[in-house]
C-alpha positions as CSV (number, residue, x, y, z in Angstrom):
1,M,111.6,67.3,87.8
2,K,112.1,69.5,84.6
3,F,111.4,66.8,82.2
4,G,107.9,66.1,84.2
5,I,106.7,69.5,84.0
6,I,107.5,70.0,80.9
7,F,106.1,66.9,79.6
8,Y,103.2,67.4,81.3
9,T,102.6,71.0,80.6
10,I,102.5,69.8,77.2
11,L,100.0,66.6,77.7
12,G,97.7,69.9,79.4
13,I,97.8,72.3,76.8
14,L,97.3,69.0,74.3
15,A,94.3,68.4,76.2
16,F,92.9,72.2,76.8
17,T,92.7,72.4,73.3
18,L,91.1,69.7,71.8
19,G,88.2,71.0,74.6
20,I,87.9,73.8,73.5
21,Y,88.0,72.4,69.2
22,F,85.6,69.9,70.7
23,L,83.2,72.5,72.4
24,Q,80.7,73.0,69.1
25,Y,80.8,69.6,68.5
26,N,79.6,67.8,71.7
27,F,79.8,68.8,75.1
28,I,80.5,66.1,76.5
29,I,83.7,64.9,75.2
30,S,85.2,68.5,75.4
31,I,84.5,68.2,79.1
32,I,86.5,65.0,79.1
33,F,89.5,66.8,77.3
34,F,89.6,69.6,80.0
35,I,89.2,67.2,83.0
36,G,92.2,65.6,81.0
37,A,94.1,69.1,81.3
38,F,92.8,69.6,84.4
39,I,94.6,65.7,85.4
40,N,98.2,67.8,83.9
41,G,97.9,70.7,86.1
42,I,97.4,68.4,89.1
43,F,100.5,66.0,87.7
44,I,102.5,69.5,87.7
45,H,101.6,70.9,90.7
46,K,102.2,66.9,92.4
47,E,105.6,67.2,90.8
48,Y,106.8,70.9,91.8
49,S,105.8,70.1,95.3
50,I,107.3,67.1,95.9
51,H,111.2,68.1,95.8
52,K,109.8,71.7,97.2
53,H,108.5,69.6,100.1
54,D,111.7,67.3,99.8
55,K,113.7,70.9,101.0
56,I,111.9,71.3,104.3
57,E,113.3,70.7,107.4
58,Y,111.1,70.2,110.9
59,E,113.0,71.2,113.8
60,E,111.9,69.9,117.3
61,D,109.5,72.9,119.0
62,T,107.9,73.3,115.3
63,V,106.7,69.6,115.4
64,S,103.5,69.3,117.2
65,D,102.3,66.9,119.6
66,E,100.5,64.1,117.6
67,V,101.3,64.2,113.4
68,V,98.1,62.5,111.6
69,I,99.0,61.2,108.0
70,K,96.2,61.0,105.6
71,Y,95.7,60.5,102.0
72,S,97.3,62.5,99.7
73,R,94.8,65.5,98.3
74,S,96.5,65.6,95.2
75,G,95.9,61.9,94.7
76,R,92.8,61.9,95.3
77,I,92.0,64.5,92.8
78,I,93.2,62.6,90.2
79,A,91.6,59.7,91.1
80,I,88.5,61.5,91.2
81,S,89.2,63.4,88.2
82,T,89.8,60.1,85.9
83,Y,86.8,57.8,87.0
84,S,85.4,61.3,86.3
85,I,86.1,60.6,82.9
86,F,84.6,57.2,82.6
87,V,81.8,58.1,83.7
88,M,81.0,60.9,81.0
89,I,82.0,58.1,78.7
90,G,79.4,56.1,79.9
91,I,76.9,59.2,80.3
92,L,78.5,59.7,76.4
93,F,76.6,56.0,75.1
94,L,74.1,56.3,77.3
95,L,72.5,59.4,75.8
96,S,73.4,58.4,72.5
97,I,71.9,54.6,72.9
98,V,69.2,53.7,70.8
99,I,66.4,51.9,73.2
100,K,64.6,49.1,71.3
101,L,63.1,46.2,72.7
102,N,65.5,43.7,72.0
103,F,67.4,41.5,74.2
104,A,71.1,43.1,73.0
105,A,69.3,46.3,73.3
106,I,68.3,45.9,77.2
107,F,71.3,44.2,77.5
108,V,73.7,46.8,76.4
109,L,71.7,49.4,78.5
110,I,72.3,47.6,81.6
111,L,75.6,47.2,81.5
112,L,76.1,51.6,80.4
113,I,74.2,51.6,83.6
114,G,76.4,49.4,85.5
115,F,79.5,50.8,83.9
116,T,78.4,54.5,85.0
117,S,77.3,53.4,88.1
118,Y,80.4,51.7,89.4
119,F,82.6,54.6,88.4
120,I,80.3,57.0,90.7
121,L,81.1,54.6,93.5
122,K,84.4,54.8,93.0
123,I,84.1,58.8,93.5
124,V,82.5,58.5,95.9
125,L,84.9,55.9,97.8
126,E,87.9,58.3,96.6
127,I,85.8,61.7,98.5
128,K,85.9,59.5,101.6
129,K,89.3,58.8,102.3
130,I,89.9,62.4,101.8
131,S,89.7,62.4,105.5
132,K,90.4,59.0,106.6
133,I,93.3,59.2,108.4
134,M,95.9,56.3,107.9
135,I,98.5,56.7,110.5
136,S,99.2,58.8,113.7
137,I,102.3,59.8,115.4
138,N,102.9,60.6,118.7
139,R,105.1,60.4,121.7
140,K,103.5,57.3,122.6
141,G,104.1,55.4,119.5
142,I,102.7,54.5,116.0
143,Q,98.8,53.9,114.7
144,I,97.8,52.4,111.8
145,K,94.5,53.0,111.0
146,D,92.3,51.8,114.2
147,N,94.9,49.0,115.1
148,P,95.9,49.2,118.3
149,R,99.0,51.8,118.9
150,Y,102.4,50.3,118.2
151,F,104.3,51.6,121.0
152,W,108.1,53.3,121.2
153,N,109.5,50.8,123.5
154,E,108.1,47.4,121.5
155,I,109.7,49.5,118.1
156,Q,112.9,48.8,116.8
157,L,114.4,50.1,113.0
158,E,112.0,52.8,112.2
159,K,112.7,53.4,109.4
160,I,111.5,54.7,105.5
161,T,113.1,52.5,102.6
162,S,112.4,52.1,99.1
163,K,112.2,49.5,96.7
164,H,112.5,48.3,93.2
165,L,110.0,46.4,90.9
166,V,112.2,43.8,88.5
167,S,110.3,41.9,86.5
168,R,112.6,39.4,84.9
169,E,110.3,39.8,81.2
170,S,111.1,43.6,81.6
171,K,113.0,44.8,78.9
172,H,113.4,48.3,79.9
173,D,115.4,49.8,82.2
174,Y,112.8,51.4,84.4
175,K,112.1,50.2,87.8
176,P,109.0,51.6,89.4
177,E,109.9,52.7,93.1
178,I,107.1,51.5,96.5
179,N,108.3,53.6,99.7
180,Y,107.6,52.0,102.6
181,L,107.2,53.2,106.9
182,Y,109.5,49.9,108.0
183,F,109.9,48.8,111.5
184,F,110.3,46.1,113.8
185,H,107.5,45.2,116.6
186,N,108.4,42.5,118.9
187,N,110.4,41.0,116.6
188,E,107.6,40.7,113.6
189,K,108.5,43.4,110.7
190,I,105.9,45.4,109.3
191,E,105.3,47.2,106.0
192,I,103.6,50.2,105.3
193,K,103.1,50.9,101.6
194,I,103.3,55.3,102.2
195,D,103.4,56.2,98.4
196,D,99.7,57.8,98.1
197,F,100.3,59.6,100.8
198,D,100.2,63.4,101.9
199,I,104.0,63.4,103.0
200,S,106.8,63.1,101.4
201,N,109.7,60.3,102.4
202,Y,112.2,62.8,103.7
203,Q,109.5,64.3,106.1
204,F,108.0,60.8,107.4
205,A,111.9,60.1,108.6
206,Q,112.2,63.5,110.5
207,V,108.7,62.9,111.6
208,L,110.1,59.6,112.8
209,K,113.5,61.1,114.0
210,I,111.4,63.4,116.4
211,F,109.1,61.2,118.1
212,R,111.7,58.5,118.4
213,S,113.9,60.9,120.3
214,R,110.4,62.8,122.3
215,S,109.8,59.4,123.2
216,N,113.5,58.3,124.7
217,H,113.3,62.1,126.9
218,S,109.8,61.3,128.0
219,D,111.3,58.1,129.8
220,L,114.3,59.7,131.0
């Protein structure tokens, strides 16, 4: 945790310093570095929040009748900020291009407009994700997006599990970890990636346990 915060802090300070430096030469380049500094600030907050939330214990009476899980807001902000950098780069090149009535100039212009428009579209899609409900859990069962709900009496072995991606070609010890909501529904294995959601693994595991308990008691 400390190493990650220190690393992002150094990068953020460097990006912010470069942003101030380029402010006197080119405003758009300066904005790109300021966005980079902002992204590092979000990474610092995200790194801290992950460890903080993992210590939170949910009590039975503090959890509402339904828990909805959405995309991580910090993840969306990082994605939007990153795409904004590419939009700024596109605008920078569009402003610097000299328009001439020849095929090469028109082709480059169309290419730059397409490049910039693509990342603007990506920003719009990320904004839409913020309010989208990905998983809802209540005493009846688990619903994934707009699909039919999986009922608790049809679900077995629900848990949060992790997998490490291992590449034979990799010469490094680092193994990326991917986290899943895992359960069986009528003997069919269901796995849903949860890394990009606004809940930690520990919180998610507690929510599953609480609603499983509520379901069992409601059947009595």
